C-alpha positions, 0 to 999 in steps of 0.5 A: 500500500502506498502512503505519504509520511506526514512529517516529510511528505515523502511517498513510501510503501508499506502497511498502516500500523493501525490497520495491522493492529486490528488483526494482529496487534502483536506485530505493531510496536509503539515508540516511547519517544513519540508514541508513533506506531510501526509495523515489525515487518520481520514478524510478518514473514510467517503470516505470508508463508502460511498464506502461501502454504494454504493457497498451495493446499487449495490449488492442489485440491482444485487440481485433484478435483479437476483431474478426477472429472476428466 
């Protein structure tokens, strides 16, 4: 998702911490100095891998269904 930093006006890509916090609050960190929220991107990797694994299972199941119909 593309966003613009409020303090610099620079465009960037990433996730909005408040949106991630709704589903996976453990991935959001609040900085003590200014109370800004940020996403711990390294901790997102297992969720991405899990999603890909789940999709692959669904793909294999659909392939199997299609093969049995032939």
